[in-house]
One Martini backbone bead per residue (centre of mass of N, CA, C, O) as a GRO file, in nm:
protein
  309
    1MET     BB    1   0.075   9.165 -12.040
    2THR     BB    2   0.145   8.897 -12.167
    3GLY     BB    3  -0.091   8.727 -12.055
    4GLU     BB    4  -0.320   8.906 -12.160
    5SER     BB    5  -0.254   8.881 -12.458
    6SER     BB    6  -0.278   8.576 -12.479
    7GLY     BB    7  -0.572   8.556 -12.390
    8ASN     BB    8  -0.695   8.720 -12.617
    9ARG     BB    9  -0.599   8.546 -12.848
   10ASN     BB   10  -0.740   8.282 -12.770
   11SER     BB   11  -1.022   8.399 -12.767
   12TYR     BB   12  -1.021   8.489 -13.065
   13ASP     BB   13  -0.963   8.209 -13.206
   14LYS     BB   14  -1.246   8.077 -13.168
   15ASN     BB   15  -1.374   8.296 -13.395
   16TYR     BB   16  -1.175   8.301 -13.650
   17PHE     BB   17  -1.197   8.062 -13.858
   18PRO     BB   18  -1.461   8.130 -14.011
   19GLN     BB   19  -1.358   8.409 -14.097
   20GLN     BB   20  -1.106   8.311 -14.249
   21ALA     BB   21  -1.259   8.166 -14.477
   22ASP     BB   22  -1.400   8.412 -14.587
   23VAL     BB   23  -1.149   8.576 -14.648
   24LEU     BB   24  -1.019   8.372 -14.844
   25ASN     BB   25  -1.240   8.391 -15.060
   26ILE     BB   26  -1.210   8.687 -15.118
   27VAL     BB   27  -0.916   8.679 -15.202
   28LEU     BB   28  -0.931   8.475 -15.431
   29ASP     BB   29  -1.152   8.650 -15.601
   30HIS     BB   30  -0.928   8.909 -15.613
   31ILE     BB   31  -0.745   8.760 -15.780
   32THR     BB   32  -0.629   8.795 -16.113
   33GLN     BB   33  -0.572   8.501 -16.088
   34GLY     BB   34  -0.563   8.179 -16.123
   35MET     BB   35  -0.659   7.938 -15.857
   36ILE     BB   36  -0.516   7.633 -15.706
   37VAL     BB   37  -0.569   7.370 -15.458
   38VAL     BB   38  -0.369   7.073 -15.394
   39GLY     BB   39  -0.342   6.770 -15.271
   40PRO     BB   40  -0.166   6.469 -15.219
   41ASP     BB   41  -0.437   6.320 -15.374
   42TYR     BB   42  -0.537   6.537 -15.600
   43ARG     BB   43  -0.728   6.706 -15.441
   44THR     BB   44  -0.944   6.960 -15.426
   45LEU     BB   45  -0.944   7.246 -15.196
   46ALA     BB   46  -0.914   7.510 -15.392
   47PHE     BB   47  -1.069   7.796 -15.561
   48ASN     BB   48  -1.131   8.035 -15.807
   49GLN     BB   49  -1.307   8.224 -16.028
   50HIS     BB   50  -1.074   8.272 -16.238
   51PHE     BB   51  -1.027   7.979 -16.307
   52GLU     BB   52  -1.304   7.926 -16.438
   53GLU     BB   53  -1.288   8.162 -16.649
   54MET     BB   54  -1.019   8.089 -16.798
   55PHE     BB   55  -1.121   7.776 -16.895
   56GLN     BB   56  -1.420   7.705 -16.949
   57LEU     BB   57  -1.546   7.472 -16.805
   58PRO     BB   58  -1.757   7.255 -16.740
   59PRO     BB   59  -1.996   7.205 -16.541
   60GLY     BB   60  -1.855   7.034 -16.252
   61THR     BB   61  -1.540   7.008 -16.290
   62VAL     BB   62  -1.493   7.227 -16.060
   63GLU     BB   63  -1.429   7.089 -15.738
   64VAL     BB   64  -1.438   7.008 -15.427
   65GLY     BB   65  -1.262   6.690 -15.447
   66ALA     BB   66  -1.153   6.686 -15.714
   67ASP     BB   67  -0.967   6.538 -15.949
   68PHE     BB   68  -0.718   6.696 -16.113
   69ARG     BB   69  -0.677   6.493 -16.344
   70ASP     BB   70  -0.971   6.523 -16.450
   71ILE     BB   71  -0.944   6.821 -16.516
   72LEU     BB   72  -0.722   6.784 -16.724
   73ARG     BB   73  -0.875   6.609 -16.922
   74THR     BB   74  -1.090   6.823 -16.985
   75TRP     BB   75  -0.901   7.049 -17.069
   76ALA     BB   76  -0.779   6.899 -17.315
   77GLU     BB   77  -1.045   6.859 -17.470
   78VAL     BB   78  -1.143   7.181 -17.478
   79THR     BB   79  -0.828   7.311 -17.568
   80GLY     BB   80  -0.654   7.129 -17.783
   81GLN     BB   81  -0.501   6.889 -17.664
   82ASP     BB   82  -0.273   6.650 -17.656
   83GLN     BB   83  -0.151   6.363 -17.518
   84GLN     BB   84   0.128   6.475 -17.454
   85MET     BB   85   0.036   6.716 -17.289
   86LEU     BB   86  -0.124   6.563 -17.078
   87ASP     BB   87   0.099   6.382 -16.972
   88TYR     BB   88   0.279   6.618 -16.883
   89ALA     BB   89   0.080   6.751 -16.686
   90ILE     BB   90   0.060   6.507 -16.495
   91TYR     BB   91   0.365   6.477 -16.435
   92GLN     BB   92   0.397   6.769 -16.297
   93LEU     BB   93   0.246   6.724 -16.021
   94ASP     BB   94   0.528   6.590 -15.881
   95GLU     BB   95   0.678   6.843 -15.861
   96PRO     BB   96   0.911   6.959 -15.601
   97ALA     BB   97   0.937   7.229 -15.763
   98THR     BB   98   0.948   7.529 -15.871
   99PHE     BB   99   0.755   7.647 -16.161
  100GLU     BB  100   0.734   7.742 -16.512
  101PHE     BB  101   0.461   7.754 -16.772
  102GLU     BB  102   0.394   7.776 -17.113
  103PHE     BB  103   0.066   7.780 -17.285
  104PRO     BB  104  -0.154   7.681 -17.521
  105GLN     BB  105  -0.506   7.764 -17.604
  106LEU     BB  106  -0.860   7.693 -17.639
  107ILE     BB  107  -1.116   7.943 -17.595
  108ASN     BB  108  -1.378   7.910 -17.763
  109GLY     BB  109  -1.165   7.906 -18.023
  110GLU     BB  110  -0.953   8.091 -17.880
  111PRO     BB  111  -0.639   8.196 -17.875
  112ARG     BB  112  -0.431   8.124 -17.590
  113TRP     BB  113  -0.223   8.229 -17.314
  114CYS     BB  114  -0.037   8.061 -17.040
  115LEU     BB  115   0.079   8.099 -16.702
  116LEU     BB  116   0.239   7.869 -16.497
  117THR     BB  117   0.251   7.836 -16.130
  118HIS     BB  118   0.444   7.614 -15.924
  119ASN     BB  119   0.372   7.533 -15.570
  120PRO     BB  120   0.480   7.351 -15.333
  121LEU     BB  121   0.400   7.172 -15.061
  122PRO     BB  122   0.532   7.037 -14.774
  123LYS     BB  123   0.298   6.778 -14.795
  124LYS     BB  124   0.236   6.801 -15.055
  125GLY     BB  125   0.122   6.931 -15.307
  126PHE     BB  126  -0.039   7.244 -15.442
  127VAL     BB  127   0.008   7.564 -15.592
  128ARG     BB  128  -0.176   7.736 -15.854
  129THR     BB  129  -0.109   7.973 -16.111
  130PHE     BB  130  -0.292   8.177 -16.364
  131THR     BB  131  -0.183   8.362 -16.654
  132ASP     BB  132  -0.276   8.583 -16.890
  133ILE     BB  133  -0.042   8.616 -17.195
  134THR     BB  134  -0.148   8.703 -17.475
  135LYS     BB  135  -0.044   8.999 -17.509
  136ARG     BB  136   0.253   8.937 -17.467
  137LYS     BB  137   0.286   8.735 -17.705
  138ALA     BB  138   0.204   8.930 -17.925
  139LEU     BB  139   0.431   9.134 -17.872
  140GLU     BB  140   0.666   8.940 -17.915
  141ALA     BB  141   0.594   8.867 -18.205
  142THR     BB  142   0.617   9.156 -18.316
  143LEU     BB  143   0.913   9.208 -18.233
  144MET     BB  144   1.030   8.970 -18.388
  145LYS     BB  145   0.936   9.055 -18.664
  146LEU     BB  146   1.078   9.335 -18.667
  147SER     BB  147   1.376   9.209 -18.624
  148ARG     BB  148   1.337   9.018 -18.917
  149GLU     BB  149   1.203   9.254 -19.087
  150ASP     BB  150   1.118   9.429 -19.358
  151PRO     BB  151   0.901   9.696 -19.354
  152LEU     BB  152   0.838   9.735 -19.664
  153THR     BB  153   0.830   9.415 -19.786
  154GLY     BB  154   0.838   9.163 -19.563
  155LEU     BB  155   1.108   9.067 -19.562
  156HIS     BB  156   1.392   8.976 -19.490
  157ASN     BB  157   1.654   9.073 -19.337
  158ARG     BB  158   1.989   9.074 -19.341
  159ARG     BB  159   2.043   8.910 -19.081
  160THR     BB  160   1.846   8.676 -19.137
  161ILE     BB  161   1.948   8.578 -19.416
  162LEU     BB  162   2.230   8.505 -19.305
  163GLU     BB  163   2.139   8.293 -19.106
  164LEU     BB  164   1.998   8.109 -19.314
  165LEU     BB  165   2.241   8.059 -19.493
  166ASP     BB  166   2.419   7.924 -19.284
  167GLU     BB  167   2.223   7.689 -19.225
  168GLU     BB  168   2.205   7.577 -19.522
  169ILE     BB  169   2.501   7.516 -19.565
  170GLN     BB  170   2.533   7.315 -19.335
  171ARG     BB  171   2.312   7.123 -19.436
  172GLY     BB  172   2.426   7.076 -19.721
  173GLN     BB  173   2.699   6.950 -19.622
  174ARG     BB  174   2.577   6.718 -19.454
  175TYR     BB  175   2.391   6.613 -19.726
  176GLN     BB  176   2.498   6.696 -20.005
  177HIS     BB  177   2.361   6.985 -20.085
  178PRO     BB  178   2.278   7.229 -20.277
  179VAL     BB  179   2.330   7.592 -20.267
  180SER     BB  180   2.162   7.882 -20.374
  181LEU     BB  181   2.234   8.225 -20.496
  182LEU     BB  182   2.063   8.542 -20.529
  183MET     BB  183   2.175   8.849 -20.668
  184MET     BB  184   1.970   9.150 -20.662
  185ASP     BB  185   1.947   9.441 -20.891
  186ILE     BB  186   1.799   9.729 -20.956
  187ASP     BB  187   1.793   9.917 -21.227
  188HIS     BB  188   1.822  10.249 -21.199
  189PHE     BB  189   1.700  10.343 -20.917
  190LYS     BB  190   1.789  10.639 -20.875
  191LYS     BB  191   1.622  10.751 -21.111
  192ILE     BB  192   1.350  10.691 -20.995
  193ASN     BB  193   1.374  10.870 -20.745
  194ASP     BB  194   1.443  11.134 -20.895
  195GLN     BB  195   1.189  11.141 -21.095
  196TRP     BB  196   0.937  11.010 -20.889
  197GLY     BB  197   1.025  10.933 -20.615
  198HIS     BB  198   1.020  10.751 -20.322
  199PRO     BB  199   0.731  10.630 -20.326
  200THR     BB  200   0.775  10.490 -20.599
  201GLY     BB  201   1.022  10.331 -20.521
  202ASP     BB  202   0.874  10.165 -20.304
  203GLU     BB  203   0.677  10.029 -20.505
  204VAL     BB  204   0.890   9.878 -20.662
  205LEU     BB  205   0.998   9.707 -20.432
  206LYS     BB  206   0.730   9.568 -20.358
  207SER     BB  207   0.672   9.448 -20.639
  208PHE     BB  208   0.925   9.279 -20.665
  209ALA     BB  209   0.880   9.105 -20.417
  210ALA     BB  210   0.609   8.983 -20.511
  211GLU     BB  211   0.714   8.848 -20.774
  212CYS     BB  212   0.917   8.665 -20.634
  213ARG     BB  213   0.718   8.504 -20.460
  214SER     BB  214   0.572   8.364 -20.710
  215VAL     BB  215   0.854   8.164 -20.751
  216MET     BB  216   0.855   8.040 -20.482
  217ARG     BB  217   0.918   7.807 -20.271
  218GLU     BB  218   0.866   7.692 -19.959
  219ASN     BB  219   1.201   7.689 -19.888
  220ASP     BB  220   1.240   7.960 -19.978
  221ARG     BB  221   1.438   8.265 -19.951
  222MET     BB  222   1.394   8.625 -19.875
  223GLY     BB  223   1.591   8.938 -19.897
  224ARG     BB  224   1.684   9.251 -19.787
  225PHE     BB  225   2.008   9.389 -19.819
  226GLY     BB  226   1.974   9.679 -19.956
  227GLY     BB  227   1.782   9.886 -20.087
  228GLU     BB  228   1.789   9.740 -20.424
  229GLU     BB  229   1.883   9.474 -20.271
  230PHE     BB  230   1.865   9.116 -20.322
  231VAL     BB  231   1.792   8.788 -20.172
  232MET     BB  232   1.804   8.440 -20.277
  233LEU     BB  233   1.724   8.130 -20.129
  234LEU     BB  234   1.827   7.790 -20.256
  235PRO     BB  235   1.758   7.497 -20.161
  236GLU     BB  236   1.842   7.230 -20.324
  237THR     BB  237   2.010   7.385 -20.570
  238SER     BB  238   2.126   7.406 -20.864
  239LYS     BB  239   2.272   7.593 -21.099
  240ILE     BB  240   2.065   7.542 -21.325
  241ASP     BB  241   1.809   7.601 -21.159
  242ALA     BB  242   1.887   7.885 -21.063
  243VAL     BB  243   1.896   8.015 -21.344
  244LEU     BB  244   1.596   7.965 -21.410
  245VAL     BB  245   1.493   8.144 -21.180
  246ALA     BB  246   1.640   8.405 -21.264
  247GLU     BB  247   1.504   8.430 -21.547
  248ARG     BB  248   1.219   8.454 -21.441
  249ILE     BB  249   1.262   8.712 -21.281
  250ARG     BB  250   1.363   8.884 -21.511
  251LYS     BB  251   1.104   8.864 -21.683
  252ILE     BB  252   0.883   8.965 -21.475
  253THR     BB  253   1.017   9.242 -21.441
  254THR     BB  254   0.976   9.347 -21.739
  255GLU     BB  255   0.646   9.317 -21.689
  256MET     BB  256   0.651   9.527 -21.487
  257ALA     BB  257   0.407   9.775 -21.351
  258VAL     BB  258   0.437  10.102 -21.203
  259LYS     BB  259   0.264  10.337 -21.052
  260SER     BB  260   0.275  10.653 -21.014
  261LYS     BB  261   0.230  10.875 -20.747
  262SER     BB  262   0.224  11.152 -20.944
  263GLY     BB  263   0.059  10.963 -21.152
  264SER     BB  264  -0.005  10.756 -21.463
  265ALA     BB  265   0.259  10.641 -21.483
  266GLN     BB  266   0.464  10.375 -21.604
  267ILE     BB  267   0.692  10.167 -21.444
  268HIS     BB  268   0.994  10.030 -21.572
  269VAL     BB  269   1.199   9.741 -21.508
  270THR     BB  270   1.516   9.600 -21.413
  271VAL     BB  271   1.745   9.312 -21.359
  272SER     BB  272   2.033   9.206 -21.182
  273ILE     BB  273   2.194   8.873 -21.175
  274GLY     BB  274   2.353   8.665 -20.934
  275VAL     BB  275   2.507   8.332 -20.935
  276ALA     BB  276   2.546   8.090 -20.663
  277THR     BB  277   2.716   7.781 -20.567
  278THR     BB  278   2.799   7.554 -20.359
  279THR     BB  279   3.068   7.419 -20.195
  280GLU     BB  280   3.243   7.246 -19.966
  281ASP     BB  281   3.410   7.530 -19.858
  282ASP     BB  282   3.176   7.699 -19.797
  283ASP     BB  283   3.043   8.011 -19.700
  284ALA     BB  284   2.855   8.281 -19.675
  285GLU     BB  285   3.067   8.487 -19.769
  286SER     BB  286   3.161   8.344 -20.034
  287VAL     BB  287   2.889   8.328 -20.178
  288ILE     BB  288   2.822   8.626 -20.178
  289ALA     BB  289   3.070   8.721 -20.331
  290ARG     BB  290   3.010   8.570 -20.597
  291ALA     BB  291   2.722   8.682 -20.646
  292ASP     BB  292   2.813   8.982 -20.650
  293GLU     BB  293   3.011   8.962 -20.884
  294ALA     BB  294   2.804   8.862 -21.093
  295MET     BB  295   2.616   9.104 -21.079
  296TYR     BB  296   2.830   9.313 -21.181
  297GLU     BB  297   2.870   9.178 -21.449
  298ALA     BB  298   2.579   9.226 -21.547
  299LYS     BB  299   2.605   9.532 -21.544
  300ASP     BB  300   2.860   9.561 -21.729
  301ALA     BB  301   2.694   9.398 -21.971
  302GLY     BB  302   2.397   9.587 -21.953
  303ARG     BB  303   2.196   9.449 -21.798
  304ASN     BB  304   1.934   9.253 -21.784
  305ARG     BB  305   2.083   8.987 -21.638
  306VAL     BB  306   2.251   8.668 -21.611
  307VAL     BB  307   2.509   8.559 -21.382
  308CYS     BB  308   2.738   8.283 -21.346
  309THR     BB  309   2.986   8.114 -21.130
   0.00000   0.00000   0.00000
């Protein structure tokens, strides 16, 4: 039985190879990823339809026998890659180990993300698969934004603004630049919620955040610390300049009018602001504590004012 089986197999093999090539082409074109096989001399041995569709390269670019380095040069030109990216892509061709790499590209002017998986062949050369991960990257960006952003105002949330404050303090101490912090609390906010309802209160918070954005510089950062309390981070800002910013915010807040959700009434608010500027020994906790203390001094002194420590 063993001999008979072996004979049948050998007989079958004579007619199998052309069929095998056809089957391989069918399999390649039914794989949902782009795939290309490249030999040890960088010559393209095989590729599938999805590879051509994914990169939308000019006709004639991807062909069996084409130098894959030339394909990469064309890819870089039509997908918006710079010379550094092209050099890195060519350098990776000789990587002897399996690796994955994510990269952005422009396909017909549309931003897309791709995941490359590189699998080296035993005698040099490689097989590469390419997966479109644009949807995944968009979801990751959305989740990252949600994890760092206050959903009501679009400002940084408490955790994020604390991280940024810590980074700026360390940078300021390294380069001997002052960092200032504004702690801001909308006056009598509970009364607004009680009298006009929480939807109107939410509009007040959003309007206040928008007004504050209008006075911020490019490197300034602002976060909602909780409830009606906000923090503005002012890198490379002295105490005098920080007070000027705080007074400007206080003034535009008094000029702000928010329409009630339950009628045509205009809601006017004020804000109390505490200002603190870093010293050599400060950390985030100590600066926040001083700014918070100054803010409560402003409230105790009658609200709608700026107090600096």
